[in-house]
Phi, psi and omega in degrees: 000132177259176184297326176303326182287341176271347189297325175295347182287160179286111187223157176232154188232123176221209188258121178285127179238350169203126192286159180125165187235133173229145176233128186183176180280142175283139171237106188278118180262117183281111170237033177302141177287148173296130187264123175265095194272342181209160174243154179217151177279146181246134180298148189303323181290340179258002183299321178296322180296321180301313181290326175295327179292321177292316182289331174294325176293326174301316188288328182291318179295318176299321181291324178298314186289322174298321176301309181301322183288319179299331183261012186296142175294143191303325175301337182263356183311324184289349181269359181303330179305333179296307175297329173296318179297326181288324176298323178293319181301318182308320194259358181297143183292329176297329179263303190289301186294323181292322179296315180298319182292324175291319173303315180286313190288319185258351177060051177232166185291147188301323180300309181297317182299321179290323179299317178295328177294316183293331182288322177296318177296319181295327181292327175295311184299327181296342177273356185269113183265059180212121185298316182300313188282322179294336181282355185275354173297332176302328179294311178295323177296317179301317183291319181299322180298320184288327174288324177298319179292328176285323175299315185274349176080015179265129180261163175229159183306132178268135183285349181285348179277352179297126188242010179215167184284122183215167174257123181287127176238119181211156176294322173195156178241128177277164177303316179304319174306313186287337178284343178274350184290135166284090192300342171291346185260349185260123181266331179183174179236143159218139181229155179287325182245179177113164175219190187299336183250016178283165185293327172302317183293319178298318179298312182300324174289322180296321178271353179061053176249131175302141184208147174223127187238173177069026184280356176067317194228018184298324186281350177264334182271328190266140175247154180304127180094350175298149174279134180232144163250117173256121173254101179283355172272328179250348181082018179268135170238126173255128186260119178054059180290159182272174183306318184290324175296316176300321179296318176305308181287332176293319176298308184303320184294317185293321186291320178299311187295312174306314182289320180296313179301319181297314181298309185299323181297335187263003187303329185269355174291146180297147178268086180236127179293169188291339178256025161091012178269122183272137178241135181276119179255113192236180189237141169273126172229167180238344175201162194306320183298346177281353187296324182300318183294325176308307174297318179300319184268003174094015177287139183281333176195185179263103178282338179207119171254104174284128191260011186287336187302322180289336174284326181286325182276350180266149174278096182100234183240133176297155177280158186305314189297320177299316182294316184301308183303313183296311182295319184293320182292324174300312184296328182284320183295335185259351177318129004265006179291151185283152172236120181260117188257121174272136177288170183313126183239034174227164186260181186295338178291350175279344189249045192296341176282350181239335190239144178253085181248129181290151181295151183248144174300322181223093185292338180301326187254013191249221192272086178220170174057232182294332180293319177295317182296315176297326176290325184241071184302324184290327174291324176299311184297329181288323178290319181298317179302317179298317184290317184291323173300315183291337178298341178287353184248001182183191182261094179252137170247143181260138175233129169268135185266154167063031178286122182256345177191182188293327184301312181296316179297317180291319175304316183296312181292333179294316176300314180302312174303318176301314180294320179298320178297322173297317178297322179293318178295329178272001180053040178265117187291150174201169181273101184283002173248025175300124182285144183240130181229186176220151171280127173266102186216004181237139182298332178294329177292323179296313181299320189261011182310318182295326176281318182293328178300342177280353187234006179225170181264340180195160173251146170233116184274116179260092192293333181307300183292322183296315172306307184303312182287325186282328184260358178060047183246128177266112189300330187257006174271117181302335191277333187235351183307332179288352180265359175290099191227114171296339179275006181294130181307325179300320179293318172302317180292321181299312178301322182293321182294326180287315179301314180298319180292319176296323176301320185291335178257000175069035177250155179283153171235126176246158176232128194229009174275191185288342176302324186299323184257021175256120184308322185292335185274350184302320176301326180291311183293326173297312186296323177297331180085036171301139178283329186207146178242123182242138192206179172298135186313323187282356177271347190297310184297330180282327184285324178297322184295320183287322179299313180299339176257000186248103178297145174304319181299322178288323180294325173293322176299313181301319185295321177303316179288320182293327178301338183266003181254141192242006177228151180298314178309311183294318175300313184300309175309309183302310183293325178296315181291321184285310179293319179296329180285326179284326185231069182307324187293328181292324174294320182287329181268002175086009178277349178246000000 
């Protein structure tokens, strides 16, 4: 049976967040939100009682969350940080203090005051032009929902009561929901909402369970007990499939599992092309717990350690000691391999509890990353001290993000030199030969690459932002997201320009955007002569497999042909035919 034969089935299409196929019965989870239909005035003499009712609800929810965390399955322990963040939200001034103030000032019931606080917080998050950060509004919504349920006395079904193997179907799943799960009973997840960085996606990846999110209408289309096929490789969900569809997907499931196992078994083989060129395949990580996955999937080092997570999980700003301990542990775990640590890459609008920074019309072009750090040097120095101190325990390289020109780079390096001097005076050890690089992710940095290359030890190209800024594309805007194209000839020319400038100064060039983990992009990146490709750890075995089969000479020939193509569609089609011809099994199994 071919794919066309399945096309007539009742099917949904969403975002694939963990590959694989499962066939099983649907378990519809009702997570409809508590409806606050009315507000009412509270007599002045009862306002303190209303505040006390709200505070008691906070205590009840906190107790529930602590109980959930203590009872988490061992396999989910690495996700405990999610509940930690929810416990912090419970106490955050934007939620707690704002709600209490609204109760007292407007003399209204706690439910309505909490709803108004959530609306204010949502307005702040809507200003954040970063997919990972903006998606964290769901954390606040999940916490708010638990408080509202407690205030209203409405209970909800506990997922711990599931006693058979099922596929979870929900509008969304909160971190608290996921900690209740009997993971041995869950075959897969599908949700109406969510993206690749949602908690459901994180959970699916941690448990290696097929999942599809962002289906929009799954909870309306699927009934409890329906038979489902979830294809986590393509994002397709088939509802009540016929026998031919079941047979087709059962065969596909076996083929995928065999193929994935064969690729994974080769993950620790070196990434050396047939003509002897070694390519460094490294990993992008967001938190310490991912280091184990880097090793498991065959990553040789950490190509990019995004440091924002510790700031997001803290109420305000983390202390130097907390940062140091985290960076030190990563460095020690990876010894003697390098860990490339990127300094803080989010803006002041994320730290509303500590800084009074006005809202920006376009945060993506505003006070963020290195601009924010230069504007707040004490915050910057704290992080630099932690990174430098940790460099004494392993091989750490430092990366400054969002450098637009030489002036910003010189100012950042001046602060780094100042911090180094402080540590020397305090007789605190650090690696005085620590390499310093920059993220090349702004078009102006590409234009000035020949100048910037004289002042750094390496470049790391962040293609996600480079594509967004160069093509003027908002990746989360539904009307233009399809135009976000790594295959655009302009992007290929920009990368080539950066590599050429680096080569003239004898410095390395790494690439750490999503292009690095895209099988179709491998011929381009090899042809351009990148020194290292850094990606999600789970992409490593497949990319290594392609590298081992593709001679550099062939990749260079392909690049010359690609340079003669002038549309993203033409480039993508060429690569699909070229790579698909070399690896027909990848095309057949949906990897291309």
